[in-house]
N, C-alpha and C positions, 0 to 999 in steps of 0.2 A: 442483553440487558443493560442498560449502562449502570456504570457503580455511582454510588451516592452517597450521603452522610451515615442513611439509614440502611446501605447496603452493610451485613453481617462482616467482620472481621476477617472471619473464614473465605467468605466469598471475595473479599479483595485479595487474599494472600493466594486464591487457588486462581486469579483472573492472571492473565498472559500481562497484562497492562498493569494491572492495579499492586500485583504481588512484590515484584522489584521495588515499586515505588514505596510500598509498607518499609520494605526489607530493608529498604536504603534510609527509610527516617529510624530506623530501629538502631541500623550499624551508627548511625549520626549521633546519636545520643548513648552508645555505648551497652545496647539493651541486646540482647537474643531474642530470635523472633520466637523461641521455643517457649520463651515463658509466655505465650499468649497464648499457650494452648487453655487454658481454662476459659478463657475470654470468648473465644473463636463464633460463638455462639451471637454475641452482642455486636449491638449496631457503632460501627465505626466511632459515629459521635460521643459515644460514651467514652471516647477515648480522653476527653475533655474532663471531664468528672474524675475519673481515675488517676490523674496525671498531677493531681492534687495542687493545680495551680500553674504547672511548667507548662502545657499545651493548650495555647489560647485557643480558639474557635478559627483565627485565621491560618492555621495548619491545617486544620482538616477541611476549610476552604478550600485551600492551595491543592492538597491533595485531590478535592473532586473535580477542581480545574486541569490538573494534570492528568487525569483520566481519561478526559472528556473533551481533548482538546482545546482548552482553553476556556469550557465553558460549565457552568453549571446548570446538570439538567434538571426539568420537574420532577420534583420527589412526590409523587402520590401513594409510594408504599413506607410501610414499617416492617422494618423485619423481625421475623418470629412473632412474639406474643406481643398481644396490644391489650392494655388495660380497658375494663369495661366496667365505667362506670353503674351503681345502680340507686337509681333515683328515687330518693327519698326515707331512704335504708337507714340513714340517723336524723331524720326529724322529728324534731322536738325534743332531741338529746342535747345536752351538754357535756363535752368530752374535752377532758385534761391532756395536752399529748406535751411532754418535753422532748428536749433534742429536735425544736419543730423548725428552727430557722436553714437546717441543711439536712444533706442524705435524707436518710429510712424516716427519721422524725418528721423532716417537711412535706415527703410524698406521704406519710400518714396523714397530717393533719390538711393536708389539701388534699386528698382523697375524701375524708369524711365530712370537709366544707360542702364539696362539689354533691354530695351525698344527704346534704339539708342540715347536717348538724353546727351548734352553735361550740367553736373549738378555742379551747383557750390555750396559747399557743405559747409556751417558754422555752427559755433559750435565756445561754450569759450572753448572745451575739445579739444588742440591740437595733444595730442597724440592720441587718439580714431578717430579721422578726420584720422591720417597717419594710423592707423590701417584699417579703412574703404577704402582707395587708395590701402591698400596692396590686401585686399581679393579681390577687383575688379580691377587687374593689368590691365587689357585691356580696361576698360571703359575709357571714356571722362571725368572727374572726376577732376575738379579743388576746392582744400581745403582752406578755410580762417578762420583762428580763431582770434577769438576775442569777443569783448563783447558786443553786438548788442545797448544795452542803450547807449554805447558811438558811438558818430557820426562819430567819426575818423574808428569804425567797418564798419559801413552801407557804409561811403562812399570807404573802400578796398572792399566790397562784391561786389557794383558796376562796381568799376575799374574792377575787374579779370574778369566779366562777360562781362564787353565791350559794344560796339555799340548794340548787339541784345539783348535783353532781352523777350524772349518769353513768360514765366510764372514765377509764385512766388508762392511759397510752404511756409508760416509764420507757421511753425508750432512748433516752440521753446516755451518753457512752462516752469512756474513751478508752485506748491499747494502752500496755506497757510497754518497757523496754526487751521485752523478750530475754528478761534474766530468769536463770533458774534460782532455786529457793535462797542457796551459798550467796549470790550474789545481790537478791534482792535488797535496795535499801529503803530506808526509813521513808523517805520524800516520795518514791514511787509507790509503795505499798500503800502510805497513807492516803495518797491521791486517789490513785484507781479505786480501794475500797471506800472512799469518803463517796464518789462519782458514781460509781456503778454498783453499790448498795446499798449503801447506808441511805442517799437521798431518795431512793425508789422507795426504799422501807419507809420511810417518814412520810412522803406521798402518802402511802398505802393509810399508814396510820392515821392521818388526815382526814381520809377521803371514807374510811369505811365507817365508822360512826355515822355519818350523812347517808350511807346506802344501806346501812342496816337499819336504819328511823325509815328510810323510805321502800323496806323489801325487795329491793332490787338493787343491782349494778354491775357492773363488768369491770374486771380489773386484767390488763394485760405488761407484762412485763418482758423487756427484751433481754434474752438471752444470748447465746453465743454456740458455736460449735465447741467451743471452748469448754463449754457447761457438762458436753458430753464425754468428753476427751481430755486426755494431759498433752496431748504434742499439736496443740491449735494455736497457743500462743504462751506467753511465759506468766511465772508462777502467781505474779500480783492477777493479771486479768483471770485466768484459770479459776482462782479461788474466788474472784468477785461473781464471775458469772455460775459457776457452781451454786454459791450462796444465793443468789435471785432464785435456781430454781425450789433453792430448801425454803426461803421464803414464799416463793408461789404455791407449794404443796401444802404446810402447814396453813395459811390461809384458804386457801381452796376448803382442807379437811377443816377448817373452822368456820366457815361463813358460807358453806357451802347451802346449808340447812336451812339459810336465813336469805336464802334467795340473791346471792350475790357468786358470780362466777370469776374464779381467778385462774388465769390460765400465761402462758412462754410461749413465744417464738423463740427459736434457737438456728438465728441464721449463720450460713456457711460464708464463704466469697462474696461480698456484695460490692459493688462499684461504686463506692462514693465519696471516694476520694478523702476519706479520714487520716488528718495528717499522723505520720509516727514522731514520737518522741525524740529527740536528740540522744545519742550517747548509747545507741543499740548495742546490747550484749553482742558479742565477737561469739560466745560460748554456745549461748542462747539459739540465737539466731541459726548457725552453722547443724546446731542438734536438731531442730523444728525444718530445716529448710526441706530436706526429702517429702513429708510428710506435707508440707504447705503447699507443692509441686504437684502431690495427687489429685487437691481438688479439683472434681468434675467438670466444675462451673463455678462462673461467677456471675450471681442475680444483679439487676437493676434494683435502686431502692423502689421504685415501683412496685416491682414481685412482690418486696417483702411486705409493702403495703397493704397488697391485696390479702397475705396471709395475717397482718396483725389487724385489719379491718372484719376478716372473715370472725378471727374469734374475739372481737370486740364486741359485735353485732348481735340481733337476735338470732342471725340465723346458725350462730352455736347455742345455740339453746340449752342444750345438752351435753355439752363441753364443760366441763371441771376441771382443774387441776391437771389438764394436758401439756405438753412441753412437744411441740410441735417442732420437730427440723425442718426447717423450710430452707435446705443446703444443696440442693441438688442431686442429693442422693450420698452427699460423704458420708454422712454418719453410718452407712452401710457398707462403708469401704473397710 
């Protein structure tokens, strides 16, 4: 079978022709093939997103040509899991999605829109929001660019949604510099907590009275494997993700009797290309490395969106206060 961009990285490495090509590429970039172990089940195409802009599409195209005598074969197969849209699942519903311009947020907003929902797509990157709207020109997507750590941006999102808000997906987030508590600067702490914890709380605070008045609603807060353990990231990120789980559980308890469900998804490794901040902590990175290398698998943004949209939707009617570890089994190691 011909190797294509949708053949898995594992299939490429196991192939007599593809294996040396991938190994040579990694060697040229100063990377170790062993680093690919968690992503062996992902399609080769995913390397473009994972590279955070360092690998252009042309590199993947050149690899496919090199493995197939200079040609790019017809690619009718996709590797592994395939997203299956549930038509009409969000029909008639207005859903706010933060971080909607890229990664998990974009995959979530896109799926909700394709399943009939009206999406209020929020992100700080206005140009990428415009691109999202262009990609789904037939969908009902309202874009709101702004920094959700500022109250006026939160107010703008609520105003764009109008009187009816059926669901909120708090997806936007940033990583920290892997610093342990003794090294964490005020700047890192304040920014990570503001984006990962305070902004989602403020959006929840804004939507919950509307949901309470309507007697229904669903909130999904994205936490992380770092919200379940202490060895997945640095001090600030770990604190913020533990915090969002606390916010989730409290709101689920308080508002469950009023017809509102509040849940969280805790991703493990995800191939989203989220950039890491500069000046990463050497001590923290060294301490975390053995545990991060034990990630059993890395998911795509679309796979996380499948978990998120399930909990947001009426399919999760009897689920409230749950923390779903969508991490390929990392949390049970």
